[in-house]
N, C-alpha and C positions, 0 to 999 in steps of 0.2 A: 362269541362262539369259536373264533379261530384259536383263542388261547385254550379253550376247553378241549378242542380237538387235539391240539398239540400235546396237552397234558395226557389225554387218553392214549395217544400213540406212544408217548414215552412210557406210560404205565404198562402197555402191552409188552414192550421190549424187556421190561424188568419183571413181568408177572411170573415167569418160570422160577426166578431165583428169590423173589421177595415174598411170594405167597406163603403163608404159614402152613405147617403140616396139618393134614386132616387125619382122623383116627385110622382110616384104612387107605388113604390115597395121598398123593402129592402132585404138585403141578396141575391144579385145575385149569381148564382151558377157558378163556374169557371171550365174551362178545360185548361190544359197546354200542349204545344207542344215544342219540341226542335229537332234540327238536323242540316243538312248541306244543303244550297240552292245552286243549280247548274243551269247554263244556257248552253245548248248544251254540257253537260257533264263536264263542268269545274266549280269549285267553284267560286262564284261571289266575287267581291272585297269587302273589308270591307266598311261599310257604305251604302250598298245596302238595299233598303226598302223591307221588307217582310210583307205582309198583309194577314189577314184571312177574308173570306167573308162568309156570310150566305144569301141565296136568292140573290146572286150577290151584296149585299151591304157590304161594308167594316165595320167590327166590331172590329178589333184590328190591330195594326201594330207595327213593331220594325225595328231596323237597324242591319245588320249582323256585326259580329265581324271578327276576323282573320280567314282565310281559309273558309269563307262563313258560319260560325256557327251562329245560331239564337236561341232565346227563345221567346215564344209568349204565352200570357195569354188571353184567350177568356172568357168574362163574359156576362151573360144574363143581360138585363136591367130590365126585370121582370121575376119572377120565372116561369119556364116552357116555356119561349119564344122560345128557340131553340130546345125544345124536338122533336125528330123525324126528325130533319133537318140535312143536310150535311154541313160540314165546308169545304170551298174551300180555295185556297191559290193563292197569286200572288208573283212573284219574280220580283221586279221592276214594269214595266208595263205589264209583260208577265204572262199569267195564268199558274199555275203549273198543272201538270197532276194529282196530288194527291188530294183526297177528302176523308174525314173520317166523320162518324156520330158523332154528338155532344153527349158527355156523361158527365154529371155533376160530378164534383169532381174527374175527371180522368186525367191521364197524360201519355205521352209516346213520343217516338221518331218517327218523320215523316221527312224523307229526301225528299226535294223538287226538282223536275226536271222541267225545262221549256225550250221551244224552241224559237229561234229567228224568226220563221216564222211569217207571217203577222197575226195580231190579228183580230178576228171577232168583230163586234160592240158589246159593252157590253149590256146585257139585262137591261130593266128598272126595278129597284128594287121595290118589292112590299111593300106597306106601312105597318108599324107595328102599330097596334092599341091595346094597352093594355086593357085587360078586367078589369073591376072594379065591385066587388061584395060586397054589403053592408051586414053585418051580420044579420041573421034572428033568430039565437038562442043565448043561453048564451055563453060567452067566456069560453075557456078551456085552461089549462096549463099542460103540461107534462114535468117532470124534470128527466133528465137522467145523470148518472155519466159519467165522462170521464176517459180515461186510464191514464191521466197525474197526477191528484191529486184529492183527494176526495173533496176538497173545490172549485174545478172548475167543473161546471155542464153545461149541454146543456139544454136550455129552448126552448120548442116548443109550440107556442100559436096558437089558432084558434079562428075565429069569433071576430076579433078585427077590428076597423075602419081602412080602407085602408089609408095609408100615415100618420096616427097619431102616433107621437113618443111614444115609450113605455119605461117606467122606472120600476125599480125593488126595492123592499124593503124586509127586512128580520127581523124576530123576533124569538128568541130562544124558543123552546117548552120543550126540555129535554136536560140537560147538566150534564155530568159526570166529577167529579173532583177526581183525585187520592189523597189518604191520605198517607203521608210518616211519618217516625219517627219525633216526635216533639223535642223541645229543651231539654227536660228532658228524652228523650228516645234514646236508642242507635240503631244502624242499626239492623234491624230484630226484634225489640221489638214489635211494632204494626203497621200494614199497612192496607189499605183497599180502599174503594171508597165511595163517597157521590154523590147522584144523585138528581138534582132539576128538578121537573116536573110541568109544568103549569097546574093548575086545572081550572082557570078562569082568567079574566082580572085583578082580584084583589087578587088572592091567588095562592099558589104553595105548592107542597108537597116535603119534604126532606126525602130521604131514605139513611141511613148510614149502612154500613157493615164493621166491623173491626175485624181482627184476629191478633194474638191469643187472646182469652178472658183472661184478667188479673184480673178481679173483677166482682162480680155478677152484679153491676151497675156502670156505668161510666158517669159522666156529659159530655155533648157535647154542644157547642154553636157557634154562629157566632159572631166574635169580630173584632175590628179594629186592626191595626198594621200589623205585619208580623209573620211568623212562628218562626223566630229567636228572635223576640221581641213582644210577644202578648200584645194587648192593652185591653181596657175595653170591656167585653162581651156586645153586643148590642141586640142579639136575642138568648135567651136560647132555646135549642131543648130538646125533650124528651130524658131522660137518655138512654144510651145503656144498654140493658138487654141481657146478653149472646152475646154481640157483635153486636146487631141489634137495630135500632131505626127508627121510622117513625113519622114525625111531619108535621102538616099542618100550614102554615104561611099565615095569612090573609093580605098579602101585594103583590104588583106586583113583579114578579120575576126580571124584568129589574131594579128595584130599588136596588137590591143586587149585580147585576153583574157589579161591578165597582172596580177600584183599591183600595187597602188599606183595604180589608176585607179578613178574613181567617176563616176556620172552625177548632176549637180546640177540641181535645178529652183529657179529664183529667183522671188521673190514677184511682181514686175511689172517692166516696163521702167524706171519711175522708181525703183523700190526693188530694183534688181538685186543689191544687197549683202546682201539677206536671203535665206537658203537655207531653202526651205520643205520640200523633199523630196529624198531622196538614196538611191542604191543602189550597192553595191560590185560591180565586175565580177569574175567568177570567174577564178582563175588557171588557165589551161589550157595553159601553156607546156610542161608535162611530161605531157600527156594520153596515156594508154596504154590498149591493149586486150590484156590478158594471158591466155594459156592455156598449158598445159603439154604438151609433147611430142606434137604433133599431126602426123599424116601420113595420107595416103589409103590405104585398104586395096586389095585386089586388084581391086575394082570401081571404083576411082577415087573412093571416097566416104569422108568423115570426119564425125564428130560430136564437138563440143567445147564445153565450158563456157568462156565468155569473160567476163572481169571488167573493167568499165570503171573507170578511176581517178577518176571523178567521179559525183556524184549530182545535179548541176545539171539541172533539168528542161529538156528540149529534144530536138531531133532530131539524130542523129549518123550519119555515113557510116562503115560498118565495111567494111574491105577485107581479104580473105584472099588471100595470095600464097604459092605454094610455091617451093622452091629453084630451079626452072627459070624462074621469072618468070611462070608462069601464074597469073592473078589474076582476081578479080571482086569486086564491091561490093554492099552492100545498105544500106537505111536502117533505123534503129532509133530508137525514141522512149523516152526516160526520163521517167516520169511523176512528178509531185510526190508526196512521201510523205504518207500520211494521218496526221492528228493522233492521238496516243495517248489512252488513256482518262483521265478526270479522276482526279487523284491524291487520296489520302485527306486529310481535313481535318486541319490541323496542331493540335498541342496548344496549350492556352491558355498564354500567356506569364506570367511572374511580374509581380507588382504593382510598379510603378515607385516610386522613392523620393519622399519628401515634397517638394513644390515650395517655392521660397523665399517668405517672407512678402511680402504685397502692400504697396504704398506707402501712406502715411498719407492718409486721405481729407480733403477740404476742410472747413473750419470751417462749421458751419451758421449760419443767421441768429439774431439775438438774440431770446429769447422775450419775451412781454408782461410788463408790470410787475405784481408781485403785490399783494394787498390789504394795508392797514395792519395791523400786528401789534398784539396787546393791550398795555395799559400795563404797564410794568415795575414791579417791587417798589421800595419806598422804599430809597434808598441809605443807607449808614451815616452817622453823625453827622460833620459836618465838623470841622476842626481848631478853628475859632473857638468852636463850641459846647462842645467839650471844655474849653477854657481857662476859659470863664465858669463852667462847672459846678465846676471845680476851685477857683476863687476863692470861690464861694458856700460851698463846703464848708469852706474855710479860715476864712472870716469866722464861720461858724456855730460852729466849734470855738473860736474866740477868744471869742465871746460867751458860750459855755457855760463857758469857763474863767473869764471875768470874773465871771459870776454865782456861780460856785463860790467864788471868792475873797471876794466880797462877803458871801456867806452865812457864811463862816467868821469873817470880821471882825465881823460883827454878833453872832454867838454869843459871842465873847470879850468884847464890850462889855457884854453883859447879865450876865455872871457876875462883873464887877468888884465887890469888897466896898464896902459903903457906909461912909462916914466919919462 
């Protein structure tokens, strides 16, 4: 049931624009019902017909779903046709006990109960004769904003030709364009707004406001290209003086509202090659005001949802015209959109890779001279000393050998026999 109710609520919001034309009326006003249909206290089987009646004439019908549930949309054929009348119901061929007053653009739950007792003969339905009123005064148009979006509006017309299709057109009257830092300006350097206002069919006024002021006078112009790549200036505007400028351009505004044009603010007269602020003009060459199948009812009145093909803030002239050429206009303002809520904090990113090794540092200054070290140990004997020692040893050996020989000789002489 919740899905069905959501469907019906959505259907109501679109009923004015999506309902087809009727021979003598448009925008029939609906009322919706839903609930459970029962016969003798028990829910009816799926596929049982449930009908709504006004003055005993059937005006809408549907088939039940599981457990006897139903949804039913009742629409007038001409505006006000059912005003002050009761809506009755039938479950199959049996009349339901319930009846409710018709209330346009209303909805609610109506559980239906019927009895299987014998039916009385149905009353003869009274004929419905729609009234037709031709307009006697000038046509009028009222434009109302909707809760959904500022570029979607409700148009209410009066004193139009009954049954004649109505179409809508739109022309901009005042357009506001934001100015952001240009290609030579950093974030926060210069920002502002520029407003285009129609003065006549062949002229418009340009009002610029830029802050902060960076020079006593700053050139400003409309040029081709983009903010990142400005082109040749096509229409110079009066210089900004203390951040303000007003210029009248003797051309139709619509000839400038096309793609490929921007407004550029230059740094100063000597430094005109530096672009400090810029704003792109919106493309409104295909601007439309769309609505589906609208025509006046028998009272010369219509209601329609109109959708503009732009969301650019500004004031627009909306014109309604029927097929006979009967027309009127009204002014409508598109407001800037409100910023959305702050988004959630993002997740922490991954740790980056190790950076490259730094360059070698410079050599430091020489340190102070250290204290004298302790005396070293005696070195080994030199070569000369070695040779002398060797010769002494040789001589000693020779002396010892000679002494030995002498001793032996002496001993032999003492033992010689005496003669």
